[in-house]
C-alpha positions as CSV (number, residue, x, y, z in Angstrom):
1,M,9.4,-7.0,19.4
2,R,6.4,-4.8,20.1
3,V,5.2,-3.0,17.4
4,F,2.7,-0.3,16.7
5,V,0.9,-0.4,13.8
6,T,-1.5,1.7,11.9
7,G,-4.2,0.7,9.4
8,G,-4.2,-2.6,10.8
9,T,-7.4,-3.8,9.9
10,G,-7.9,-3.2,6.4
11,L,-7.2,-5.3,3.4
12,I,-3.1,-4.6,3.6
13,G,-3.0,-4.3,7.4
14,S,-4.9,-7.5,8.6
15,A,-2.7,-9.4,6.7
16,V,0.5,-7.2,8.2
17,L,-0.9,-8.0,12.0
18,A,-1.1,-11.9,10.7
19,E,2.1,-11.9,9.7
20,L,3.2,-10.0,12.8
21,L,1.5,-11.8,15.1
22,G,2.4,-15.2,13.7
23,T,5.8,-14.7,13.8
24,G,6.4,-14.2,17.5
25,H,5.8,-10.2,17.4
26,T,3.5,-8.3,19.5
27,V,1.3,-5.5,17.8
28,L,-0.4,-2.4,19.5
29,A,-2.6,-1.6,16.3
30,L,-4.2,1.9,15.9
31,A,-7.9,1.8,16.1
32,R,-10.4,4.6,14.6
33,S,-13.7,3.0,15.7
34,D,-15.1,0.4,18.1
35,A,-15.3,-2.2,15.3
36,S,-11.6,-1.8,14.3
37,A,-11.1,-2.0,17.7
38,K,-12.6,-5.3,18.0
39,A,-11.0,-6.5,15.2
40,A,-7.5,-5.8,16.4
41,E,-8.3,-7.9,19.1
42,A,-9.9,-10.5,17.5
43,A,-6.7,-11.0,15.6
44,G,-4.3,-10.8,18.6
45,A,-3.1,-7.6,19.0
46,E,-3.7,-4.2,21.5
47,P,-5.9,-1.3,20.1
48,L,-5.2,2.1,20.5
49,R,-8.2,4.5,19.8
50,G,-7.3,7.3,17.9
51,S,-7.4,8.5,14.6
52,L,-4.3,9.4,12.4
53,A,-5.5,12.9,12.8
54,D,-5.0,12.4,16.6
55,L,-0.8,13.1,16.3
56,E,-0.6,12.6,20.1
57,T,-2.0,9.5,20.5
58,L,0.2,8.9,17.3
59,R,3.5,10.0,19.3
60,T,2.4,7.7,22.3
61,G,2.2,4.2,20.3
62,A,4.9,5.0,18.8
63,A,7.0,5.5,22.5
64,R,5.4,2.8,23.6
65,T,7.1,0.3,21.2
66,D,10.2,-1.1,19.6
67,G,9.4,0.0,15.9
68,V,6.5,1.3,13.8
69,V,5.1,-0.2,10.7
70,H,2.5,2.7,9.2
71,L,0.0,1.8,7.0
72,A,-3.1,4.0,7.2
73,F,-4.1,6.4,4.5
74,R,-8.0,7.7,4.5
75,N,-9.1,6.3,1.1
76,D,-10.8,9.2,-0.2
77,F,-10.4,9.8,-3.9
78,S,-14.2,11.3,-4.7
79,S,-12.2,15.0,-5.4
80,P,-8.8,16.3,-5.7
81,E,-9.4,18.4,-2.9
82,A,-10.5,15.1,-0.8
83,L,-7.7,13.5,-2.4
84,A,-5.3,16.4,-1.2
85,D,-7.0,16.6,2.4
86,A,-6.3,12.7,2.9
87,V,-2.2,13.4,1.7
88,A,-2.1,16.3,4.2
89,E,-3.4,14.1,7.0
90,E,-1.0,11.3,6.5
91,S,1.8,13.3,5.9
92,A,1.1,14.9,9.5
93,A,0.8,11.7,11.3
94,I,4.6,10.8,9.5
95,A,6.4,13.5,10.8
96,A,4.6,12.9,14.1
97,I,6.1,9.3,14.1
98,G,9.4,9.9,12.8
99,E,9.7,12.9,15.0
100,E,9.3,10.7,18.3
101,L,11.2,7.9,17.0
102,V,14.3,10.5,16.4
103,G,18.0,9.3,17.9
104,S,16.4,5.8,19.1
105,D,17.9,3.4,16.0
106,R,14.4,1.7,16.5
107,P,12.5,0.7,12.8
108,F,10.3,2.7,11.2
109,V,8.6,1.2,7.8
110,T,5.9,3.7,6.1
111,V,4.4,3.0,2.9
112,S,4.3,4.4,-1.1
113,G,3.4,3.3,-4.0
114,T,6.0,1.9,-7.6
115,P,7.4,4.9,-9.1
116,H,6.5,5.0,-12.8
117,T,9.9,5.4,-15.0
118,P,8.9,5.5,-18.8
119,G,10.0,2.9,-20.8
120,R,11.2,0.8,-18.1
121,P,10.3,-1.4,-15.2
122,S,10.8,0.9,-12.4
123,T,13.0,-0.3,-9.5
124,E,14.0,0.3,-6.0
125,A,16.1,2.9,-7.1
126,D,14.1,5.4,-8.4
127,P,12.5,7.8,-6.6
128,V,9.1,8.1,-5.5
129,P,7.1,10.8,-7.4
130,T,6.9,14.4,-5.3
131,E,4.5,15.8,-7.8
132,G,1.2,15.1,-9.2
133,P,-2.2,13.8,-7.6
134,V,-0.2,11.7,-4.8
135,G,3.3,13.8,-4.6
136,G,2.7,14.4,-0.7
137,R,2.7,11.2,0.0
138,G,6.0,10.4,-1.5
139,R,7.4,14.0,-0.4
140,A,6.1,12.5,3.3
141,V,7.6,9.1,2.7
142,T,11.2,10.7,1.3
143,G,10.7,12.9,4.7
144,A,10.4,9.3,6.6
145,L,13.4,7.9,5.1
146,E,15.7,11.2,5.8
147,L,15.5,10.5,9.1
148,A,18.0,7.7,8.6
149,S,20.9,10.6,9.2
150,R,18.7,11.3,12.2
151,G,18.9,8.0,14.3
152,V,15.8,6.1,12.9
153,R,15.7,3.1,11.1
154,S,13.4,3.9,8.3
155,S,12.8,2.4,5.4
156,A,9.8,2.0,3.0
157,V,7.4,-0.6,1.5
158,R,6.7,0.5,-2.0
159,L,3.2,-0.9,-3.2
160,P,2.6,-1.8,-6.8
161,R,-0.9,-0.3,-7.9
162,T,-2.9,-3.5,-7.3
163,V,-2.7,-5.4,-3.7
164,H,-5.3,-8.2,-4.0
165,R,-6.8,-10.7,-2.0
166,E,-9.8,-12.7,-3.1
167,G,-10.0,-10.8,-5.6
168,T,-10.3,-7.6,-3.8
169,G,-8.3,-4.4,-3.8
170,G,-6.2,-1.7,-5.3
171,F,-6.9,-0.6,-8.8
172,A,-8.3,-3.8,-10.3
173,G,-10.4,-3.7,-7.3
174,L,-11.7,-0.7,-8.7
175,L,-11.8,-1.6,-12.2
176,T,-14.4,-4.6,-10.8
177,N,-16.4,-2.0,-8.4
178,I,-17.0,0.2,-11.7
179,A,-17.9,-2.7,-13.6
180,R,-20.5,-3.9,-11.6
181,D,-22.2,-0.4,-10.7
182,S,-22.3,0.7,-14.8
183,G,-22.3,-2.6,-16.7
184,V,-19.2,-2.1,-18.5
185,S,-15.9,-3.7,-17.7
186,G,-13.9,-0.7,-18.3
187,Y,-10.3,0.3,-19.4
188,P,-8.3,4.0,-20.2
189,G,-6.6,4.2,-23.5
190,D,-6.1,1.3,-25.8
191,G,-5.8,-0.6,-22.4
192,T,-1.9,-2.3,-23.5
193,Q,-0.4,-0.2,-20.4
194,R,1.0,-2.4,-17.6
195,W,-0.1,-2.3,-13.9
196,P,1.7,-4.3,-11.4
197,A,0.5,-6.5,-8.9
198,V,0.9,-8.4,-5.3
199,H,-0.8,-10.6,-3.3
200,A,-1.4,-9.0,0.4
201,L,-0.2,-12.1,2.0
202,D,2.9,-11.7,-0.1
203,A,3.1,-8.0,0.8
204,A,2.4,-8.4,4.3
205,V,6.0,-10.8,4.7
206,L,8.0,-8.0,2.7
207,F,6.5,-5.5,5.8
208,R,7.8,-7.8,8.4
209,L,11.1,-8.7,6.6
210,A,11.4,-4.6,6.1
211,L,11.0,-4.1,9.9
212,E,13.4,-6.9,11.1
213,R,16.0,-6.5,8.6
214,A,16.1,-3.4,6.2
215,E,18.9,-0.7,6.9
216,A,18.1,2.5,7.3
217,G,17.1,4.7,4.6
218,T,16.2,1.9,2.2
219,S,13.2,0.9,-0.3
220,W,11.7,-2.5,-1.5
221,H,9.3,-3.4,-3.8
222,A,6.7,-5.4,-3.1
223,V,5.9,-6.5,-6.5
224,A,5.1,-10.3,-7.6
225,D,3.5,-9.4,-11.3
226,E,5.4,-6.9,-12.9
227,G,3.2,-5.8,-15.4
228,D,-0.2,-7.0,-16.2
229,A,-1.5,-5.3,-18.9
230,V,-4.9,-3.3,-17.8
231,R,-6.8,-4.5,-21.3
232,D,-6.5,-8.1,-19.6
233,I,-7.6,-7.5,-16.1
234,A,-10.3,-5.6,-17.6
235,E,-11.4,-9.1,-19.8
236,V,-11.0,-11.3,-17.0
237,I,-13.2,-9.2,-15.1
238,G,-15.9,-8.6,-18.2
239,E,-15.9,-12.1,-17.9
240,R,-16.5,-13.4,-14.6
241,L,-19.0,-10.6,-14.1
242,G,-21.0,-11.1,-17.8
243,V,-20.5,-7.5,-18.7
244,P,-19.2,-5.9,-22.2
245,V,-15.0,-4.8,-22.0
246,A,-14.8,-1.4,-23.5
247,S,-12.2,1.6,-23.4
248,V,-13.6,4.4,-21.0
249,P,-12.7,8.0,-20.2
250,T,-9.7,8.3,-18.4
251,E,-12.1,11.2,-16.4
252,T,-14.3,8.2,-15.6
253,Y,-11.5,7.1,-12.6
254,G,-11.2,11.0,-10.8
255,P,-8.1,12.3,-10.0
256,L,-6.4,9.4,-10.4
257,G,-7.2,8.7,-13.7
258,P,-3.9,9.8,-15.3
259,I,-2.2,7.3,-13.2
260,F,-4.7,5.2,-13.9
261,A,-3.9,5.9,-18.2
262,A,0.2,5.6,-17.4
263,D,2.5,2.0,-18.5
264,Q,4.2,1.6,-15.2
265,P,5.7,-1.8,-14.4
266,S,8.3,-2.3,-11.7
267,S,10.8,-4.8,-10.7
268,S,11.2,-6.5,-7.7
269,A,15.0,-8.3,-8.6
270,H,16.6,-6.2,-5.4
271,T,14.6,-7.1,-3.0
272,R,14.1,-10.6,-3.2
273,R,17.8,-10.4,-4.0
274,T,18.9,-9.0,-0.9
275,L,16.0,-9.5,1.8
276,G,15.1,-13.0,0.3
277,W,11.3,-12.0,0.0
278,E,9.6,-14.4,-2.4
279,P,5.7,-14.4,-3.2
280,R,4.4,-17.7,-3.0
281,H,0.2,-16.7,-3.1
282,P,-1.9,-16.2,-6.9
283,G,-0.9,-13.7,-9.3
284,L,-3.8,-11.0,-10.1
285,L,-5.4,-13.0,-13.1
286,A,-5.6,-16.1,-11.3
287,E,-7.3,-14.4,-8.6
288,L,-9.6,-12.5,-10.7
289,A,-11.0,-15.5,-12.6
290,T,-12.5,-16.4,-9.2
291,I,-14.5,-13.5,-8.7
292,R,-18.2,-13.7,-8.4
293,R,-21.2,-11.6,-10.1
């Protein structure tokens, strides 16, 4: 299959590119810079220059391929306004790609986060949030899944709060960076809230499986660790960096603060059972134990 991939040179995207290319697919990768184009070429993909804001380029990429994996997102969490702009940009991109695929029966794999369901781990049957700081992403992905009724084999891979590789990435990576900058390994609240996690290489396999096998309108959970307590995460980071561990104000994390403070374990039982996905790489706490000062 020839696959159009957006966001193919990031932490997750580079793993997805390698997984697709390593299993016989060819890739047309959106590249917003010369550096990204070179990275895509080095990986074995054909670069297509353009950004997530270039809707005509996105339509071209979708038209030239047998399926699409959408991963790109402008990770600007500096302010609520910047986050809203990033969400709006992605929403327009998903809509443009989806319209290009209508009536083709081609696969369109999008990405969202695992939902928060108070009192229990979330499952693939739970809806993603459509309100709050990133509610726009939920609405965009829901719209993509609804394209199943218009001849698109759309599916969504839901990623946990931390997608890690070599001790970096996701919420845990943000905690590590803040600990390095502030000299304190912090956690919001009492730290008992749980975050799910997955290794980027395991997540990449699920994106491929969804592309190849997922039925139209379905959602899947790329969850290896159902829920690591945030204080446990902070304690490993503090030990590795040699800094104290302490509770810090939720405001420390900007517009993501309310999400950081929520207990949000998640299950992937249905995904494993249905698609045969099985994580094989180290869990989050084991990987964090390898980070260096």
